[in-house]
C-alpha positions as CSV (number, residue, x, y, z in Angstrom):
1,M,-23.7,-30.0,-6.3
2,I,-23.5,-27.5,-3.4
3,E,-21.2,-28.4,-0.4
4,L,-21.6,-26.5,2.8
5,G,-18.5,-25.6,4.9
6,I,-19.3,-24.4,8.4
7,G,-16.0,-24.8,10.2
8,E,-15.5,-26.3,13.6
9,H,-16.6,-23.5,15.9
10,D,-19.9,-23.3,17.8
11,P,-21.7,-21.0,17.2
12,V,-21.1,-21.0,13.5
13,E,-19.6,-17.7,12.4
14,S,-19.6,-18.2,8.6
15,V,-20.8,-20.5,5.9
16,M,-18.9,-21.3,2.7
17,L,-20.8,-22.8,-0.2
18,H,-18.7,-24.8,-2.7
19,V,-20.7,-24.9,-5.9
20,R,-19.7,-27.5,-8.4
21,G,-21.2,-28.5,-11.7
22,G,-22.3,-26.9,-14.9
23,E,-26.0,-26.3,-14.4
24,D,-27.5,-22.9,-14.2
25,D,-30.1,-23.8,-11.5
26,G,-27.7,-23.4,-8.6
27,L,-28.1,-19.7,-8.1
28,P,-31.7,-19.7,-7.0
29,V,-30.9,-22.4,-4.4
30,I,-27.9,-20.3,-3.2
31,F,-30.1,-17.2,-2.8
32,R,-32.8,-19.2,-1.0
33,I,-30.2,-20.6,1.5
34,F,-28.9,-17.1,2.3
35,R,-32.4,-15.6,2.6
36,V,-33.2,-18.3,5.2
37,L,-29.9,-17.5,7.0
38,G,-30.7,-13.8,6.9
39,C,-27.5,-12.8,5.1
40,R,-26.1,-12.1,1.6
41,P,-23.8,-14.3,-0.5
42,F,-20.3,-13.1,-1.2
43,G,-18.6,-14.2,-4.5
44,C,-15.0,-15.3,-3.7
45,S,-14.0,-15.0,-7.4
46,T,-15.3,-11.4,-7.7
47,G,-14.7,-10.2,-4.1
48,E,-18.2,-8.6,-4.1
49,L,-21.6,-9.4,-2.7
50,L,-23.8,-11.3,-5.1
51,A,-26.9,-9.6,-6.4
52,G,-29.9,-10.8,-8.3
53,D,-28.0,-10.4,-11.6
54,A,-25.3,-12.9,-10.5
55,Q,-26.2,-15.2,-13.4
56,A,-23.8,-13.2,-15.7
57,G,-20.9,-13.7,-13.2
58,W,-21.7,-17.4,-13.0
59,N,-21.7,-17.7,-16.8
60,A,-18.4,-15.9,-16.9
61,F,-16.9,-18.2,-14.3
62,Q,-18.1,-21.2,-16.3
63,S,-16.4,-19.9,-19.4
64,F,-13.2,-19.3,-17.5
65,R,-13.3,-22.8,-16.0
66,D,-14.0,-24.4,-19.4
67,R,-11.0,-22.5,-21.0
68,T,-8.8,-23.5,-18.1
69,I,-9.7,-27.1,-18.2
70,A,-9.3,-27.2,-22.0
71,S,-5.8,-25.5,-21.8
72,D,-4.8,-27.9,-19.0
73,S,-5.7,-30.9,-21.1
74,L,-3.4,-29.6,-23.8
75,G,-0.5,-29.4,-21.3
76,E,-0.5,-25.6,-21.2
77,P,-0.1,-23.6,-17.9
78,Q,-3.4,-23.1,-16.0
79,G,-2.7,-19.6,-14.8
80,N,-3.7,-18.2,-11.5
81,C,-5.9,-20.0,-9.0
82,I,-9.2,-18.3,-8.0
83,G,-11.1,-19.0,-4.9
C-alpha cells in the first residue's frame, strides 16, 4: 500500500509516500509517480535520492523491519526509530 501525504498548503510543495507492505512491486510504482511529477524520490531511511538500484535498499529495509518486529514480539528493545 502506498499512502500519499501532501500537507495542507496550496500549492503543494512536497509529497511524502508512505510505503507499507512486503511486496517488491512497489518500487516501479514509486518511480512512475515521481517521473510523472518531474522529480526524484528521496529515501528517508538512507538520506539519499533513490536510484534505479533501490531494490537492494528496499530489501535491506525489509530485513531490518522483520528483525525489529521479531525482537519486539520477544519483548526485547526495538532500537532506534527510522523515518
